[in-house]
C-alpha positions as a Markdown table, in Angstrom:
| # | Residue | x | y | z |
|---|---|---|---|---|
| 1 | Unk | 0.0 | 0.0 | 0.0 |
| 2 | Unk | 2.8 | 2.4 | 0.9 |
| 3 | Unk | 4.6 | 1.7 | -2.4 |
| 4 | Unk | 1.3 | 2.5 | -4.3 |
| 5 | Unk | 1.0 | 5.8 | -2.5 |
| 6 | Unk | 4.6 | 6.6 | -3.2 |
| 7 | Unk | 4.1 | 5.9 | -6.9 |
| 8 | Unk | 1.0 | 8.2 | -7.0 |
| 9 | Unk | 3.0 | 11.0 | -5.3 |
| 10 | Unk | 5.8 | 10.5 | -7.7 |
| 11 | Unk | 3.5 | 10.7 | -10.7 |
| 12 | Unk | 1.9 | 13.8 | -9.3 |
| 13 | Unk | 5.3 | 15.3 | -8.9 |
| 14 | Unk | 6.3 | 14.5 | -12.4 |
| 15 | Unk | 3.0 | 16.0 | -13.7 |
| 16 | Unk | 3.6 | 19.2 | -11.8 |
| 17 | Unk | 7.1 | 19.4 | -13.2 |
| 18 | Unk | 5.7 | 18.9 | -16.7 |
| 19 | Unk | 3.1 | 21.6 | -16.1 |
| 20 | Unk | 5.8 | 24.0 | -14.6 |
| 21 | Unk | 8.1 | 23.4 | -17.6 |
| 22 | Unk | 5.3 | 24.0 | -20.0 |
| 23 | Unk | 4.3 | 27.3 | -18.3 |
| 24 | Unk | 8.0 | 28.3 | -18.1 |
| 25 | Unk | 8.3 | 27.6 | -21.8 |
| 26 | Unk | 5.3 | 29.9 | -22.5 |
| 27 | Unk | 6.4 | 32.7 | -20.2 |
| 28 | Unk | 10.1 | 32.7 | -21.0 |
| 29 | Unk | 9.8 | 34.4 | -24.4 |
| 30 | Unk | 7.5 | 37.0 | -22.9 |
| 31 | Unk | 10.0 | 37.7 | -20.1 |
| 32 | Unk | 12.8 | 37.7 | -22.6 |
| 33 | Unk | 11.0 | 40.2 | -24.8 |
| 34 | Unk | 10.4 | 42.4 | -21.8 |
| 35 | Unk | 14.1 | 42.4 | -20.8 |
| 36 | Unk | 15.0 | 43.2 | -24.5 |
| 37 | Unk | 12.7 | 46.1 | -24.6 |
| 38 | Unk | 13.9 | 47.5 | -21.2 |
| 39 | Unk | 17.5 | 47.2 | -22.3 |
| 40 | Unk | 17.3 | 48.1 | -26.0 |
| 41 | Unk | 20.0 | 50.8 | -26.4 |
| 42 | Unk | 22.4 | 51.8 | -29.1 |
| 43 | Unk | 25.6 | 49.7 | -29.2 |
| 44 | Unk | 28.8 | 51.3 | -28.0 |
| 45 | Unk | 30.8 | 52.5 | -31.0 |
| 46 | Unk | 34.2 | 50.8 | -31.3 |
| 47 | Unk | 37.0 | 53.2 | -31.9 |
| 48 | Unk | 38.2 | 52.9 | -35.5 |
| 49 | Unk | 41.6 | 54.5 | -35.3 |
| 50 | Unk | 43.3 | 56.2 | -38.3 |
| 51 | Unk | 42.4 | 55.4 | -41.9 |
| 52 | Unk | 45.1 | 53.5 | -43.8 |
| 53 | Unk | 47.4 | 55.6 | -45.9 |
| 54 | Unk | 46.1 | 54.0 | -49.1 |
| 55 | Unk | 42.5 | 54.9 | -48.0 |
| 56 | Unk | 43.6 | 58.5 | -47.3 |
| 57 | Unk | 45.3 | 58.7 | -50.6 |
| 58 | Unk | 42.2 | 57.4 | -52.5 |
| 59 | Unk | 39.9 | 59.9 | -50.7 |
| 60 | Unk | 42.3 | 62.8 | -51.5 |
| 61 | Unk | 42.4 | 61.8 | -55.2 |
| 62 | Unk | 38.6 | 61.7 | -55.4 |
| 63 | Unk | 38.1 | 65.0 | -53.4 |
| 64 | Unk | 40.6 | 66.8 | -55.6 |
| 65 | Unk | 39.5 | 65.5 | -59.0 |
| 66 | Unk | 35.7 | 65.0 | -58.7 |
| 67 | Unk | 34.9 | 68.8 | -58.9 |
| 68 | Unk | 36.6 | 68.8 | -62.3 |
| 69 | Unk | 34.5 | 65.9 | -63.6 |
| 70 | Unk | 31.2 | 66.7 | -65.4 |
| 71 | Unk | 28.0 | 64.9 | -66.3 |
| 72 | Unk | 27.0 | 65.2 | -70.0 |
| 73 | Unk | 23.5 | 64.6 | -71.2 |
| 74 | Unk | 22.7 | 64.8 | -74.9 |
| 75 | Unk | 19.6 | 65.0 | -77.0 |
| 76 | Unk | 18.6 | 64.9 | -80.6 |
| 77 | Unk | 16.1 | 67.1 | -82.4 |
| 78 | Unk | 13.4 | 65.0 | -84.1 |
| 79 | Unk | 10.8 | 66.3 | -86.5 |
| 80 | Unk | 7.5 | 64.4 | -86.9 |
| 81 | Unk | 6.8 | 63.4 | -90.5 |
| 82 | Unk | 3.0 | 63.8 | -90.0 |
| 83 | Unk | 2.6 | 66.8 | -87.7 |
| 84 | Unk | 5.9 | 68.5 | -88.5 |
| 85 | Unk | 6.3 | 69.1 | -84.8 |
| 86 | Unk | 9.9 | 69.4 | -83.5 |
| 87 | Unk | 10.8 | 67.8 | -80.3 |
| 88 | Unk | 13.9 | 66.9 | -78.4 |
| 89 | Unk | 14.6 | 63.2 | -77.7 |
| 90 | Unk | 17.1 | 62.2 | -75.0 |
| 91 | Unk | 20.0 | 60.4 | -76.7 |
| 92 | Unk | 22.3 | 59.4 | -73.9 |
| 93 | Unk | 24.6 | 60.4 | -71.1 |
| 94 | Unk | 28.3 | 60.3 | -70.4 |
| 95 | Unk | 31.2 | 61.9 | -68.6 |
| 96 | Unk | 33.8 | 64.5 | -69.3 |
| 97 | Unk | 36.2 | 66.8 | -67.5 |
| 98 | Unk | 37.4 | 70.4 | -67.4 |
| 99 | Unk | 40.4 | 70.8 | -69.7 |
| 100 | Unk | 41.4 | 74.5 | -69.1 |
| 101 | Unk | 40.3 | 77.8 | -67.5 |
| 102 | Unk | 38.4 | 78.8 | -70.7 |
| 103 | Unk | 35.6 | 76.2 | -70.1 |
| 104 | Unk | 36.7 | 73.5 | -72.6 |
| 105 | Unk | 35.3 | 70.1 | -71.8 |
| 106 | Unk | 37.0 | 66.9 | -73.0 |
| 107 | Unk | 35.0 | 63.8 | -73.6 |
| 108 | Unk | 34.7 | 60.8 | -76.0 |
| 109 | Unk | 33.4 | 61.4 | -79.5 |
| 110 | Unk | 30.9 | 58.6 | -79.2 |
| 111 | Unk | 29.4 | 60.3 | -76.2 |
| 112 | Unk | 28.2 | 63.2 | -78.3 |
| 113 | Unk | 28.0 | 61.5 | -81.7 |
| 114 | Unk | 24.6 | 62.0 | -83.4 |
| 115 | Unk | 23.4 | 64.5 | -80.8 |
| 116 | Unk | 22.1 | 68.0 | -81.7 |
| 117 | Unk | 22.4 | 69.4 | -78.2 |
| 118 | Unk | 24.5 | 68.7 | -75.1 |
| 119 | Unk | 24.2 | 70.0 | -71.5 |
| 120 | Unk | 27.0 | 70.0 | -68.9 |
| 121 | Unk | 26.2 | 69.6 | -65.3 |
| 122 | Unk | 29.0 | 70.5 | -62.9 |
| 123 | Unk | 29.8 | 68.9 | -59.6 |
| 124 | Unk | 27.9 | 71.6 | -57.7 |
| 125 | Unk | 24.7 | 71.1 | -59.7 |
| 126 | Unk | 25.0 | 74.1 | -62.1 |
| 127 | Unk | 24.0 | 73.1 | -65.6 |
| 128 | Unk | 25.1 | 74.8 | -68.8 |
| 129 | Unk | 24.4 | 74.3 | -72.5 |
| 130 | Unk | 27.5 | 73.3 | -74.4 |
| 131 | Unk | 28.6 | 74.0 | -78.0 |
| 132 | Unk | 30.9 | 71.7 | -80.0 |
| 133 | Unk | 34.4 | 72.9 | -80.6 |
| 134 | Unk | 35.9 | 70.0 | -82.5 |
| 135 | Unk | 36.1 | 66.2 | -82.8 |
| 136 | Unk | 38.5 | 63.5 | -83.8 |
| 137 | Unk | 36.5 | 60.3 | -84.4 |
| 138 | Unk | 39.8 | 58.5 | -85.1 |
| 139 | Unk | 40.8 | 59.0 | -81.5 |
| 140 | Unk | 37.3 | 58.9 | -80.1 |
| 141 | Unk | 37.9 | 62.4 | -78.7 |
| 142 | Unk | 35.7 | 65.5 | -78.7 |
| 143 | Unk | 35.9 | 69.0 | -77.2 |
| 144 | Unk | 32.9 | 71.0 | -75.9 |
| 145 | Unk | 32.8 | 74.4 | -74.4 |
| 146 | Unk | 30.6 | 76.0 | -71.7 |
| 147 | Unk | 30.5 | 79.7 | -70.7 |
| 148 | Unk | 30.8 | 79.9 | -67.0 |
| 149 | Unk | 30.8 | 83.4 | -65.7 |
| 150 | Unk | 32.3 | 82.6 | -62.3 |
| 151 | Unk | 33.8 | 79.9 | -60.2 |
| 152 | Unk | 34.8 | 77.4 | -62.9 |
| 153 | Unk | 36.1 | 74.2 | -61.4 |
| 154 | Unk | 39.8 | 73.6 | -61.8 |
| 155 | Unk | 41.2 | 71.7 | -64.7 |
| 156 | Unk | 42.4 | 68.1 | -64.1 |
| 157 | Unk | 46.2 | 68.0 | -63.7 |
| 158 | Unk | 47.8 | 66.3 | -66.7 |
| 159 | Unk | 50.3 | 63.6 | -66.3 |
| 160 | Unk | 52.0 | 61.4 | -68.9 |
| 161 | Unk | 51.3 | 57.9 | -70.2 |
| 162 | Unk | 54.8 | 57.4 | -71.5 |
| 163 | Unk | 56.2 | 55.9 | -68.3 |
| 164 | Unk | 53.2 | 53.9 | -67.2 |
| 165 | Unk | 53.9 | 50.4 | -65.9 |
| 166 | Unk | 51.7 | 47.3 | -65.6 |
| 167 | Unk | 50.6 | 47.0 | -62.0 |
| 168 | Unk | 50.3 | 50.7 | -61.3 |
| 169 | Unk | 47.2 | 51.8 | -59.4 |
| 170 | Unk | 44.6 | 53.7 | -61.4 |
| 171 | Unk | 41.3 | 55.5 | -60.5 |
| 172 | Unk | 38.4 | 56.2 | -62.8 |
| 173 | Unk | 35.7 | 58.8 | -62.1 |
| 174 | Unk | 32.5 | 59.0 | -64.1 |
| 175 | Unk | 28.8 | 58.6 | -64.2 |
| 176 | Unk | 28.1 | 54.9 | -64.9 |
| 177 | Unk | 24.4 | 54.3 | -65.6 |
| 178 | Unk | 23.6 | 57.9 | -64.5 |
| 179 | Unk | 25.0 | 57.3 | -61.0 |
| 180 | Unk | 26.8 | 60.6 | -60.5 |
| 181 | Unk | 30.5 | 60.9 | -59.6 |
| 182 | Unk | 31.3 | 57.2 | -59.1 |
| 183 | Unk | 34.9 | 56.3 | -58.2 |
| 184 | Unk | 36.3 | 52.9 | -59.1 |
| 185 | Unk | 39.9 | 51.7 | -58.8 |
| 186 | Unk | 42.2 | 49.1 | -60.2 |
| 187 | Unk | 45.5 | 48.7 | -61.9 |
| 188 | Unk | 47.0 | 49.1 | -65.3 |
| 189 | Unk | 46.4 | 45.6 | -66.7 |
| 190 | Unk | 48.3 | 46.0 | -69.9 |
| 191 | Unk | 49.8 | 48.7 | -72.2 |
| 192 | Unk | 49.9 | 49.4 | -75.9 |
| 193 | Unk | 46.6 | 47.7 | -76.7 |
| 194 | Unk | 44.9 | 48.4 | -80.1 |
| 195 | Unk | 41.3 | 48.7 | -81.1 |
| 196 | Unk | 39.9 | 49.1 | -84.5 |
| 197 | Unk | 37.8 | 52.3 | -84.9 |
| 198 | Unk | 34.9 | 52.7 | -87.3 |
| 199 | Unk | 37.2 | 54.9 | -89.4 |
| 200 | Unk | 40.3 | 54.0 | -91.3 |
| 201 | Unk | 42.5 | 54.1 | -88.2 |
| 202 | Unk | 43.4 | 51.7 | -85.4 |
| 203 | Unk | 43.5 | 53.4 | -82.0 |
| 204 | Unk | 46.9 | 52.5 | -80.7 |
| 205 | Unk | 48.7 | 52.5 | -77.4 |
| 206 | Unk | 45.5 | 52.1 | -75.4 |
| 207 | Unk | 45.7 | 51.6 | -71.6 |
| 208 | Unk | 44.0 | 48.4 | -70.5 |
| 209 | Unk | 42.7 | 48.5 | -66.9 |
| 210 | Unk | 40.5 | 46.4 | -64.6 |
| 211 | Unk | 39.1 | 49.5 | -62.9 |
| 212 | Unk | 35.3 | 49.2 | -63.4 |
| 213 | Unk | 34.2 | 51.0 | -66.5 |
| 214 | Unk | 30.5 | 50.9 | -67.5 |
| 215 | Unk | 28.3 | 52.8 | -69.9 |
| 216 | Unk | 28.3 | 56.4 | -68.6 |
| 217 | Unk | 32.0 | 56.3 | -67.6 |
| 218 | Unk | 32.9 | 57.1 | -71.2 |
| 219 | Unk | 34.8 | 60.4 | -71.4 |
| 220 | Unk | 35.7 | 60.4 | -67.7 |
| 221 | Unk | 39.3 | 60.7 | -66.5 |
| 222 | Unk | 41.6 | 57.8 | -65.6 |
| 223 | Unk | 44.0 | 59.0 | -62.9 |
| 224 | Unk | 47.2 | 57.8 | -61.4 |
| 225 | Unk | 48.0 | 57.6 | -57.7 |
| 226 | Unk | 49.2 | 61.3 | -57.8 |
| 227 | Unk | 45.7 | 62.4 | -59.1 |
| 228 | Unk | 47.1 | 63.2 | -62.6 |
| 229 | Unk | 45.2 | 62.5 | -65.8 |
| 230 | Unk | 46.8 | 59.5 | -67.6 |
| 231 | Unk | 43.9 | 58.6 | -69.9 |
| 232 | Unk | 40.3 | 59.0 | -70.9 |
| 233 | Unk | 38.0 | 56.0 | -70.3 |
| 234 | Unk | 36.7 | 55.0 | -73.7 |
| 235 | Unk | 35.6 | 51.4 | -74.0 |
| 236 | Unk | 34.9 | 48.1 | -72.3 |
| 237 | Unk | 35.4 | 44.6 | -73.6 |
| 238 | Unk | 32.1 | 42.8 | -72.7 |
| 239 | Unk | 29.6 | 40.8 | -74.6 |
| 240 | Unk | 26.8 | 42.2 | -72.3 |
| 241 | Unk | 28.0 | 45.8 | -72.5 |
| 242 | Unk | 28.6 | 45.9 | -68.8 |
| 243 | Unk | 31.8 | 45.7 | -66.7 |
| 244 | Unk | 33.7 | 42.4 | -67.3 |
| 245 | Unk | 37.1 | 43.3 | -65.9 |
| 246 | Unk | 38.6 | 44.7 | -69.1 |
| 247 | Unk | 38.4 | 48.4 | -69.9 |
| 248 | Unk | 40.4 | 50.7 | -72.2 |
| 249 | Unk | 41.5 | 54.3 | -72.0 |
| 250 | Unk | 43.0 | 56.7 | -74.6 |
| 251 | Unk | 46.5 | 57.5 | -73.3 |
| 252 | Unk | 47.0 | 61.1 | -72.1 |
| 253 | Unk | 50.0 | 61.6 | -74.4 |
| 254 | Unk | 47.6 | 61.1 | -77.4 |
| 255 | Unk | 45.0 | 63.4 | -75.7 |
| 256 | Unk | 47.6 | 66.1 | -75.1 |
| 257 | Unk | 48.6 | 66.0 | -78.8 |
| 258 | Unk | 45.1 | 66.0 | -80.3 |
| 259 | Unk | 43.0 | 68.3 | -78.0 |
| 260 | Unk | 45.1 | 71.5 | -78.6 |
| 261 | Unk | 44.5 | 71.1 | -82.3 |
| 262 | Unk | 40.8 | 70.6 | -81.8 |
| 263 | Unk | 40.6 | 73.7 | -79.7 |
| 264 | Unk | 42.7 | 75.8 | -82.1 |
| 265 | Unk | 41.2 | 74.6 | -85.5 |
| 266 | Unk | 38.2 | 72.4 | -84.7 |
| 267 | Unk | 39.8 | 69.4 | -86.4 |
| 268 | Unk | 42.8 | 67.2 | -86.1 |
| 269 | Unk | 45.3 | 67.0 | -89.0 |
| 270 | Unk | 47.3 | 63.8 | -89.1 |
| 271 | Unk | 51.0 | 63.9 | -89.9 |
| 272 | Unk | 51.6 | 62.8 | -93.5 |
| 273 | Unk | 54.3 | 61.5 | -95.7 |
| 274 | Unk | 52.5 | 62.8 | -98.8 |
| 275 | Unk | 52.1 | 59.4 | -100.5 |
| 276 | Unk | 49.3 | 57.5 | -102.1 |
| 277 | Unk | 48.6 | 54.1 | -100.7 |
| 278 | Unk | 45.7 | 51.6 | -101.1 |
| 279 | Unk | 44.8 | 48.7 | -98.8 |
| 280 | Unk | 43.4 | 46.5 | -101.6 |
| 281 | Unk | 46.3 | 46.9 | -103.9 |
| 282 | Unk | 48.7 | 46.5 | -101.0 |
| 283 | Unk | 47.1 | 43.2 | -100.1 |
| 284 | Unk | 47.4 | 41.9 | -103.6 |
| 285 | Unk | 51.1 | 42.9 | -103.7 |
| 286 | Unk | 51.8 | 41.2 | -100.4 |
| 287 | Unk | 49.9 | 38.1 | -101.5 |
| 288 | Unk | 51.6 | 37.8 | -104.9 |
| 289 | Unk | 55.2 | 38.8 | -103.9 |
| 290 | Unk | 55.2 | 37.7 | -100.3 |
| 291 | Unk | 56.4 | 41.1 | -99.1 |
| 292 | Unk | 55.2 | 42.5 | -95.8 |
| 293 | Unk | 54.7 | 46.3 | -95.7 |
| 294 | Unk | 53.0 | 49.1 | -97.5 |
| 295 | Unk | 53.8 | 49.8 | -101.1 |
| 296 | Unk | 54.1 | 53.5 | -102.2 |
| 297 | Unk | 51.9 | 54.0 | -105.2 |
| 298 | Unk | 52.4 | 57.7 | -105.8 |
| 299 | Unk | 54.4 | 60.6 | -104.2 |
| 300 | Unk | 53.0 | 64.1 | -104.2 |
| 301 | Unk | 55.4 | 66.9 | -105.4 |
| 302 | Unk | 57.3 | 68.7 | -102.6 |
| 303 | Unk | 55.9 | 66.3 | -100.1 |
| 304 | Unk | 58.0 | 64.8 | -97.2 |
| 305 | Unk | 58.5 | 61.6 | -99.2 |
| 306 | Unk | 59.5 | 63.6 | -102.3 |
| 307 | Unk | 62.0 | 65.6 | -100.3 |
| 308 | Unk | 63.4 | 62.4 | -98.8 |
| 309 | Unk | 63.9 | 60.9 | -102.3 |
| 310 | Unk | 61.5 | 58.0 | -101.7 |
| 311 | Unk | 60.5 | 56.1 | -104.7 |
| 312 | Unk | 57.0 | 55.2 | -105.9 |
| 313 | Unk | 55.8 | 52.3 | -108.1 |
| 314 | Unk | 56.2 | 52.9 | -111.8 |
| 315 | Unk | 53.9 | 51.8 | -114.6 |
| 316 | Unk | 55.9 | 50.5 | -117.6 |
| 317 | Unk | 55.0 | 48.7 | -120.8 |
| 318 | Unk | 56.0 | 45.5 | -119.0 |
| 319 | Unk | 53.7 | 46.2 | -116.1 |
| 320 | Unk | 54.1 | 47.7 | -112.6 |
| 321 | Unk | 57.5 | 48.1 | -111.2 |
| 322 | Unk | 57.5 | 48.1 | -107.4 |
| 323 | Unk | 59.1 | 51.1 | -105.7 |
| 324 | Unk | 59.7 | 51.5 | -102.0 |
| 325 | Unk | 57.7 | 49.4 | -99.5 |
| 326 | Unk | 57.4 | 50.9 | -96.1 |
| 327 | Unk | 58.0 | 48.2 | -93.4 |
| 328 | Unk | 58.6 | 50.2 | -90.2 |
| 329 | Unk | 58.2 | 53.6 | -88.6 |
| 330 | Unk | 60.9 | 54.4 | -85.9 |
| 331 | Unk | 61.5 | 50.7 | -85.6 |
| 332 | Unk | 57.9 | 49.6 | -85.2 |
| 333 | Unk | 56.7 | 47.2 | -87.9 |
| 334 | Unk | 53.9 | 48.2 | -90.2 |
| 335 | Unk | 52.0 | 45.6 | -92.3 |
| 336 | Unk | 48.9 | 47.4 | -93.5 |
| 337 | Unk | 47.7 | 50.9 | -94.5 |
| 338 | Unk | 45.9 | 51.1 | -91.1 |
| 339 | Unk | 48.9 | 50.2 | -89.1 |
| 340 | Unk | 51.1 | 52.8 | -91.1 |
| 341 | Unk | 48.6 | 55.6 | -90.5 |
| 342 | Unk | 48.3 | 54.7 | -86.8 |
| 343 | Unk | 52.0 | 54.7 | -86.3 |
| 344 | Unk | 52.4 | 58.0 | -88.1 |
| 345 | Unk | 49.6 | 59.4 | -85.9 |
| 346 | Unk | 51.9 | 59.0 | -82.8 |
| 347 | Unk | 54.0 | 61.9 | -84.0 |
| 348 | Unk | 53.5 | 65.7 | -84.4 |
| 349 | Unk | 53.7 | 67.6 | -87.7 |
| 350 | Unk | 57.3 | 68.7 | -88.1 |
| 351 | Unk | 58.8 | 65.7 | -86.3 |
| 352 | Unk | 61.4 | 63.7 | -88.0 |
| 353 | Unk | 60.9 | 59.9 | -88.1 |
| 354 | Unk | 62.9 | 57.0 | -89.4 |
| 355 | Unk | 61.1 | 55.1 | -92.2 |
| 356 | Unk | 62.3 | 51.6 | -92.8 |
| 357 | Unk | 61.8 | 50.6 | -96.4 |
| 358 | Unk | 62.5 | 47.7 | -98.7 |
| 359 | Unk | 64.0 | 48.9 | -102.0 |
| 360 | Unk | 65.2 | 46.5 | -104.6 |
| 361 | Unk | 65.4 | 43.7 | -102.0 |
| 362 | Unk | 67.5 | 45.9 | -99.7 |
| 363 | Unk | 66.4 | 47.3 | -96.4 |
| 364 | Unk | 67.3 | 50.9 | -95.7 |
| 365 | Unk | 66.2 | 53.6 | -93.3 |
| 366 | Unk | 65.3 | 57.1 | -94.4 |
| 367 | Unk | 64.8 | 60.2 | -92.2 |
| 368 | Unk | 61.6 | 62.0 | -93.1 |
| 369 | Unk | 60.2 | 65.3 | -91.7 |
| 370 | Unk | 56.4 | 64.8 | -91.4 |
| 371 | Unk | 54.0 | 67.5 | -92.7 |
């Protein structure tokens, strides 16, 4: 009998324990919530300490250069065939930067190509209509001008691209996808890249970078770690049209050669030898004779080639007699009309270059002053 009573007491105890645990399980979240509400306070901020030197440097580069970067929006005037109404249709956006104290803006040609109007928005929000000064499609460069009566942002400091090295840090500022004044960073991934333009020229000596460049970055500056301009962001290599780790910039040495001409005359005049050449004929000669280079078909009177006593092809009763075949410019090989024009484009009018030619199966070098 005692064992039976003891069992009943034990079972009652177990039951009460179960009930107590159940009630505790129900009340514990309520109590926990109450405690959280009573003690909900902002966390104590941990001391950060000094920024790293690289971070300080990047911040300084952005703060110094961003006021000189501009946002470009373009539009095109469209006339309705039926109503004859004239309206402006937004065409696109891009980036640019202040070139000098006269309000000249440098950007890519493809940013303003096909547009009838362009507006420039400065870093402080002021917006001005721009007029076109000059373009060089072969270099994907264009110059616009705005009339700012006061407080024009400073020009971007100009560096050089001649001494760039793969691995150098670079910084791109622009307006990708309309997101104003975006800074991206990376390194110089490669040098002396070439891209074919829509014209008869290959854009040479391009800087390849992994700094993120997207639509809208075009025309913006590529800076070195000293905050100097070393290139103009111009293109990306991507099947989707978005950043894929490979971007290209026109080197500043090319920019610094082309832009002054555009400002002064509205157009860029390429250095010339004063010769007639033809890609189709050149390919036929190369194929039939197995000669690499560019055959000179004609030489203009009093031209640089004429003054240097270069020889053109001659038409005789026995056919065409080959004259000089240009194979290099200052030691750099040329194999086509495009590559010859592109190599000559690296020099200024008046500069003397060494032209490597093949004449009567002999290789010789001739000094020629470009005009």
